[in-house]
C-alpha positions as CSV (number, residue, x, y, z in Angstrom):
1,X,106.2,31.9,-45.0
2,X,103.8,34.9,-45.2
3,X,105.5,38.1,-43.5
4,X,102.3,38.8,-42.0
5,X,101.7,35.4,-39.9
6,X,104.5,34.9,-37.5
7,X,104.3,32.1,-34.7
8,X,104.4,33.5,-31.3
9,X,107.8,33.2,-29.7
10,X,108.3,30.7,-27.4
11,X,109.5,31.5,-23.9
12,X,112.7,30.0,-22.5
13,X,112.5,26.5,-21.2
14,X,113.8,24.7,-18.2
15,X,116.3,21.9,-18.4
16,X,114.0,19.0,-17.6
17,X,116.8,16.5,-17.2
18,X,119.1,18.0,-15.2
19,X,120.4,15.6,-12.2
20,X,119.5,18.1,-9.4
21,X,116.5,19.6,-10.4
22,X,115.0,17.0,-13.2
23,X,112.7,15.8,-10.4
24,X,111.2,18.8,-10.1
25,X,110.0,19.3,-13.5
26,X,109.0,15.6,-13.5
27,X,106.5,16.2,-10.8
28,X,105.5,19.9,-12.7
29,X,104.7,17.8,-15.9
30,X,102.4,15.4,-13.6
31,X,100.9,18.5,-11.7
32,X,102.4,18.2,-8.5
33,X,104.7,20.8,-6.8
34,X,108.3,18.9,-5.0
35,X,110.5,20.2,-2.8
36,X,113.9,18.1,-2.2
37,X,114.1,17.2,1.5
38,X,117.0,15.2,3.2
39,X,115.7,11.6,4.3
40,X,118.7,11.7,7.2
41,X,117.3,14.8,9.2
42,X,114.2,16.1,7.3
43,X,115.9,19.4,6.0
44,X,114.4,20.9,2.9
45,X,117.1,21.7,0.5
46,X,116.2,24.5,-1.6
47,X,118.1,25.3,-4.0
48,X,117.8,21.9,-5.1
49,X,121.2,20.0,-4.2
50,X,122.1,16.2,-4.0
51,X,123.4,16.3,-0.7
52,X,122.1,17.8,2.3
53,X,123.9,21.0,3.7
54,X,122.2,20.6,7.0
55,X,124.0,16.9,8.1
56,X,126.1,16.3,5.2
57,X,124.1,13.1,3.9
58,X,123.8,11.9,0.2
59,X,120.5,10.5,1.1
60,X,117.5,12.9,-0.4
61,X,114.3,12.5,-2.1
62,X,111.5,14.8,-3.6
63,X,108.6,15.4,-1.3
64,X,105.3,16.8,-2.1
65,X,104.7,20.7,-1.0
66,X,101.4,22.6,-0.4
67,X,100.4,24.0,-3.7
68,X,99.5,27.4,-1.7
69,X,101.7,30.2,-0.4
70,X,101.5,33.8,0.3
71,X,102.9,36.9,-1.7
72,X,106.4,37.9,-0.3
73,X,107.4,40.4,-2.6
74,X,106.7,41.4,-6.3
75,X,108.1,43.8,-9.1
76,X,106.5,45.0,-12.0
77,X,108.4,44.8,-15.4
78,X,108.0,47.4,-17.9
79,X,111.3,46.7,-20.0
80,X,110.6,44.1,-22.4
81,X,113.6,41.3,-22.4
82,X,111.8,38.6,-24.1
83,X,109.4,38.5,-26.9
84,X,107.2,36.0,-25.3
85,X,106.8,38.2,-22.3
86,X,105.0,41.5,-23.6
87,X,105.3,43.7,-20.8
88,X,104.3,45.3,-18.6
89,X,104.1,41.8,-16.5
90,X,104.5,41.1,-12.8
91,X,107.7,39.1,-11.1
92,X,106.2,37.5,-7.9
93,X,108.2,35.8,-5.2
94,X,105.9,33.3,-3.4
95,X,106.6,31.7,0.2
96,X,104.9,28.2,0.4
97,X,102.6,27.4,3.2
98,X,104.4,24.1,3.5
99,X,107.5,23.5,3.5
100,X,108.0,27.0,5.2
101,X,111.1,28.9,4.2
102,X,110.8,27.9,0.7
103,X,110.2,30.7,-2.0
104,X,109.6,30.5,-5.4
105,X,109.3,33.1,-8.2
106,X,106.4,33.1,-10.7
107,X,105.1,35.4,-13.4
108,X,101.7,37.6,-13.6
109,X,100.6,39.3,-16.5
110,X,99.8,42.5,-16.4
111,X,99.6,44.5,-13.2
112,X,97.2,43.1,-11.0
113,X,96.4,44.7,-7.6
114,X,98.6,42.9,-4.8
115,X,99.4,43.3,-1.3
116,X,102.0,41.2,0.8
117,X,100.8,38.3,2.4
118,X,97.7,37.8,-0.1
119,X,97.0,34.3,-0.9
120,X,98.6,32.6,-3.7
121,X,97.8,29.0,-5.7
122,X,100.2,27.3,-8.0
123,X,99.1,26.6,-11.3
124,X,101.0,24.5,-13.9
125,X,101.5,25.5,-17.4
126,X,103.2,24.0,-20.3
127,X,105.8,26.3,-21.7
128,X,107.0,24.3,-24.5
129,X,106.3,20.8,-25.4
130,X,107.4,18.4,-22.6
131,X,108.4,21.3,-20.2
132,X,106.0,22.0,-17.9
133,X,106.7,24.9,-15.1
134,X,104.8,26.1,-12.0
135,X,103.6,29.3,-11.7
136,X,101.5,31.2,-9.3
137,X,98.0,32.9,-9.6
138,X,96.0,35.2,-6.9
139,X,94.0,32.8,-5.0
140,X,90.1,33.2,-5.2
Protein backbone atom coordinates (compact mmCIF):
# COMPACT_ATOMS: atom_id res chain seq x y z
CA UNK A 1 0.00 0.00 0.00
CA UNK A 2 1.26 3.44 -0.90
CA UNK A 3 2.17 5.46 2.21
CA UNK A 4 0.38 8.52 0.79
CA UNK A 5 -2.93 6.67 0.41
CA UNK A 6 -4.36 5.75 3.77
CA UNK A 7 -7.83 4.48 4.56
CA UNK A 8 -9.95 6.74 6.73
CA UNK A 9 -10.00 5.42 10.28
CA UNK A 10 -13.19 3.61 11.26
CA UNK A 11 -15.06 4.83 14.33
CA UNK A 12 -15.80 2.41 17.16
CA UNK A 13 -18.88 0.32 16.44
CA UNK A 14 -21.58 -0.80 18.88
CA UNK A 15 -22.01 -4.43 19.84
CA UNK A 16 -25.20 -5.06 17.90
CA UNK A 17 -25.97 -8.57 19.18
CA UNK A 18 -25.93 -7.80 22.91
CA UNK A 19 -28.88 -9.40 24.74
CA UNK A 20 -29.87 -6.19 26.54
CA UNK A 21 -29.32 -3.62 23.77
CA UNK A 22 -29.51 -5.60 20.51
CA UNK A 23 -33.10 -4.49 19.83
CA UNK A 24 -32.02 -0.84 19.96
CA UNK A 25 -29.31 -1.41 17.34
CA UNK A 26 -31.57 -3.53 15.15
CA UNK A 27 -34.19 -0.76 15.13
CA UNK A 28 -31.52 1.83 14.33
CA UNK A 29 -30.45 -0.24 11.31
CA UNK A 30 -34.09 0.03 10.17
CA UNK A 31 -34.13 3.81 10.71
CA UNK A 32 -36.24 3.64 13.88
CA UNK A 33 -35.59 5.00 17.35
CA UNK A 34 -36.81 2.75 20.18
CA UNK A 35 -36.66 2.52 23.98
CA UNK A 36 -37.15 -0.54 26.15
CA UNK A 37 -40.31 -0.49 28.23
CA UNK A 38 -42.08 -2.71 30.72
CA UNK A 39 -45.18 -4.37 29.30
CA UNK A 40 -46.63 -4.80 32.82
CA UNK A 41 -46.37 -1.26 34.20
CA UNK A 42 -45.34 0.83 31.17
CA UNK A 43 -42.14 2.06 32.82
CA UNK A 44 -39.29 3.17 30.58
CA UNK A 45 -36.17 1.08 31.10
CA UNK A 46 -33.34 3.39 30.23
CA UNK A 47 -30.63 2.21 30.26
CA UNK A 48 -32.09 -0.98 28.70
CA UNK A 49 -32.44 -3.98 31.02
CA UNK A 50 -34.24 -7.30 30.62
CA UNK A 51 -36.31 -6.66 33.77
CA UNK A 52 -38.26 -3.68 35.08
CA UNK A 53 -36.65 -1.79 37.96
CA UNK A 54 -40.07 -0.20 38.64
CA UNK A 55 -42.19 -3.34 39.21
CA UNK A 56 -39.78 -6.27 38.86
CA UNK A 57 -41.43 -7.76 35.75
CA UNK A 58 -39.35 -9.57 33.14
CA UNK A 59 -41.97 -8.81 30.47
CA UNK A 60 -40.30 -6.05 28.45
CA UNK A 61 -40.36 -4.92 24.84
CA UNK A 62 -39.02 -2.23 22.53
CA UNK A 63 -41.36 0.65 21.69
CA UNK A 64 -41.06 3.42 19.15
CA UNK A 65 -39.82 6.73 20.48
CA UNK A 66 -40.37 10.09 18.88
CA UNK A 67 -37.38 11.01 16.71
CA UNK A 68 -37.25 14.54 18.09
CA UNK A 69 -35.96 16.05 21.29
CA UNK A 70 -34.46 19.11 22.90
CA UNK A 71 -30.85 19.89 23.60
CA UNK A 72 -30.29 19.28 27.30
CA UNK A 73 -26.53 19.84 27.47
CA UNK A 74 -23.38 19.77 25.35
CA UNK A 75 -19.61 20.04 25.50
CA UNK A 76 -16.98 20.81 22.89
CA UNK A 77 -14.08 18.38 22.62
CA UNK A 78 -10.71 19.87 21.65
CA UNK A 79 -8.40 16.97 22.55
CA UNK A 80 -8.55 14.25 19.92
CA UNK A 81 -8.99 10.78 21.41
CA UNK A 82 -9.73 8.79 18.23
CA UNK A 83 -8.56 9.34 14.67
CA UNK A 84 -12.10 8.94 13.33
CA UNK A 85 -13.24 12.03 15.27
CA UNK A 86 -11.25 15.10 14.20
CA UNK A 87 -11.43 17.97 16.65
CA UNK A 88 -13.11 20.14 17.51
CA UNK A 89 -16.44 18.34 17.74
CA UNK A 90 -19.44 18.66 20.01
CA UNK A 91 -20.96 15.95 22.20
CA UNK A 92 -24.66 16.60 22.78
CA UNK A 93 -27.13 15.23 25.32
CA UNK A 94 -30.66 15.26 23.89
CA UNK A 95 -33.81 14.70 25.94
CA UNK A 96 -36.42 12.89 23.87
CA UNK A 97 -39.80 14.53 23.36
CA UNK A 98 -41.43 11.13 23.96
CA UNK A 99 -40.95 9.25 26.16
CA UNK A 100 -40.04 12.01 28.62
CA UNK A 101 -36.97 11.66 30.80
CA UNK A 102 -34.93 9.65 28.29
CA UNK A 103 -31.67 11.30 27.27
CA UNK A 104 -29.40 10.11 24.48
CA UNK A 105 -25.88 11.19 23.55
CA UNK A 106 -24.85 12.30 20.08
CA UNK A 107 -22.04 13.84 18.09
CA UNK A 108 -22.00 17.01 16.01
CA UNK A 109 -19.08 17.91 13.81
CA UNK A 110 -17.28 21.15 14.63
CA UNK A 111 -18.76 23.68 17.05
CA UNK A 112 -22.22 24.79 15.90
CA UNK A 113 -24.02 27.60 17.69
CA UNK A 114 -26.21 25.85 20.29
CA UNK A 115 -28.50 26.81 23.15
CA UNK A 116 -30.32 24.84 25.84
CA UNK A 117 -33.76 23.69 24.73
CA UNK A 118 -32.87 23.83 21.02
CA UNK A 119 -34.97 21.49 18.87
CA UNK A 120 -33.05 18.41 17.70
CA UNK A 121 -33.93 15.53 15.43
CA UNK A 122 -32.47 12.08 15.06
CA UNK A 123 -30.47 11.05 12.04
CA UNK A 124 -29.13 7.58 11.40
CA UNK A 125 -25.77 6.73 9.94
CA UNK A 126 -23.95 3.51 9.35
CA UNK A 127 -20.63 3.78 11.19
CA UNK A 128 -19.30 0.50 9.81
CA UNK A 129 -21.03 -2.07 7.62
CA UNK A 130 -23.81 -3.64 9.68
CA UNK A 131 -23.75 -1.09 12.52
CA UNK A 132 -26.01 1.97 12.36
CA UNK A 133 -26.24 4.49 15.17
CA UNK A 134 -28.87 7.08 15.95
CA UNK A 135 -27.23 10.48 16.10
CA UNK A 136 -28.54 14.02 16.34
CA UNK A 137 -28.69 17.20 14.33
CA UNK A 138 -30.24 20.59 14.89
CA UNK A 139 -33.85 20.52 13.64
CA UNK A 140 -34.58 22.85 10.72
